[in-house]
C-alpha positions as CSV (number, residue, x, y, z in Angstrom):
1,M,-96.4,-47.0,30.3
2,V,-94.4,-48.2,27.4
3,N,-91.5,-46.1,26.2
4,R,-91.0,-46.3,22.5
5,Q,-87.4,-46.0,21.2
6,V,-87.5,-44.5,17.7
7,V,-84.6,-45.6,15.6
8,G,-83.6,-45.1,12.0
9,A,-83.4,-42.1,9.7
10,H,-87.2,-41.7,9.2
11,Y,-87.0,-41.9,5.4
12,G,-90.0,-44.2,5.1
13,L,-92.8,-42.2,3.5
14,R,-90.4,-39.9,1.5
15,D,-88.6,-43.0,0.1
16,W,-91.9,-44.8,-0.6
17,I,-93.2,-41.7,-2.6
18,A,-89.9,-41.3,-4.4
19,Q,-89.9,-44.9,-5.4
20,R,-93.4,-44.7,-6.8
21,A,-92.7,-41.4,-8.6
22,T,-89.6,-42.7,-10.2
23,A,-91.4,-45.9,-11.2
24,V,-94.1,-43.8,-12.9
25,V,-91.4,-41.9,-14.9
26,M,-89.8,-45.1,-15.9
27,I,-93.2,-46.6,-17.0
28,A,-94.0,-43.5,-19.0
29,Y,-90.6,-43.6,-20.8
30,T,-91.1,-47.3,-21.5
31,L,-94.4,-46.6,-23.2
32,L,-92.8,-43.7,-25.1
33,V,-90.0,-46.0,-26.4
34,L,-92.5,-48.7,-27.3
35,L,-94.7,-46.2,-29.2
36,A,-91.6,-44.9,-31.0
37,L,-90.6,-48.4,-32.0
38,V,-94.1,-49.2,-33.3
39,M,-94.1,-46.0,-35.4
40,L,-90.7,-46.6,-37.0
41,P,-91.2,-47.2,-40.7
42,K,-88.5,-49.8,-40.8
43,F,-86.5,-51.4,-38.0
44,D,-83.0,-51.0,-39.2
45,Y,-79.8,-49.3,-38.1
46,W,-80.5,-46.0,-39.9
47,H,-84.0,-45.6,-38.5
48,W,-82.9,-46.6,-35.1
49,K,-80.0,-44.0,-35.2
50,A,-82.4,-41.3,-36.5
51,L,-84.7,-42.0,-33.6
52,W,-81.9,-41.3,-31.0
53,Q,-81.0,-38.1,-32.9
54,L,-84.3,-36.6,-31.8
55,D,-83.9,-34.2,-28.9
56,L,-87.2,-35.6,-27.4
57,M,-85.7,-39.1,-27.2
58,R,-82.4,-37.9,-25.8
59,Y,-84.0,-35.7,-23.1
60,A,-86.6,-38.3,-22.3
61,T,-83.8,-40.8,-21.9
62,V,-81.9,-38.5,-19.6
63,V,-85.0,-38.0,-17.4
64,F,-85.4,-41.8,-17.4
65,L,-81.8,-42.3,-16.4
66,V,-82.0,-39.8,-13.5
67,A,-85.2,-41.5,-12.3
68,L,-83.6,-45.0,-12.7
69,L,-80.4,-44.0,-10.8
70,F,-82.4,-42.3,-8.0
71,H,-84.7,-45.3,-7.8
72,A,-81.7,-47.6,-7.6
73,W,-80.0,-45.5,-4.9
74,I,-83.1,-45.4,-2.7
75,G,-83.5,-49.2,-3.0
76,V,-79.9,-50.0,-2.3
77,R,-79.6,-47.5,0.5
78,N,-82.6,-49.0,2.2
79,I,-81.3,-52.5,1.9
80,F,-78.0,-51.4,3.4
81,M,-79.7,-49.6,6.2
82,D,-81.7,-52.7,7.0
83,Y,-79.1,-55.4,6.7
84,I,-75.6,-53.8,7.2
85,K,-75.3,-52.9,10.9
86,D,-71.7,-51.9,10.9
87,A,-71.6,-48.1,10.1
88,G,-68.1,-48.2,8.5
89,I,-69.0,-51.0,6.1
90,R,-72.3,-49.4,5.3
91,L,-70.6,-46.0,4.6
92,T,-68.0,-47.7,2.4
93,L,-70.8,-49.5,0.5
94,Y,-72.7,-46.2,0.1
95,V,-69.6,-44.6,-1.4
96,V,-69.0,-47.5,-3.8
97,V,-72.7,-47.5,-5.0
98,I,-72.8,-43.7,-5.4
99,L,-69.6,-43.7,-7.5
100,A,-70.9,-46.6,-9.6
101,L,-74.2,-44.8,-10.2
102,I,-72.4,-41.6,-11.2
103,A,-70.2,-43.5,-13.5
104,Y,-73.2,-45.2,-15.1
105,G,-75.0,-41.9,-15.5
106,A,-71.9,-40.3,-17.1
107,W,-71.4,-43.3,-19.4
108,A,-75.1,-43.1,-20.5
109,I,-74.8,-39.4,-21.3
110,Q,-71.7,-40.1,-23.3
111,I,-73.5,-42.7,-25.3
112,L,-76.5,-40.4,-25.9
113,W,-74.5,-37.3,-27.0
114,G,-71.2,-38.8,-28.1
115,N,-70.4,-39.3,-31.8
């Protein structure tokens, strides 16, 4: 009889589904932006600025950013779990990546709603 030793955090299926779901959100947003660009009457600064004043574009961009940041976190976390064996180094890298992702998200929100 073979004894199997199960290791890891068992994130496999949940992460796989989350990666696919966030990818679908990002693809939908990309199509929305492409459609909006095609529908712009003129591609200049004023029309571009007006496009980003629409609540639809701002909220869609926030949804995209949340999906992107979550997608990035899952990917980086899985890489760290696979290749960084020392728990202390891995935890430090987790904290650095989480802080960077939070900063990027806050910066993006500032750009979207800042004046």
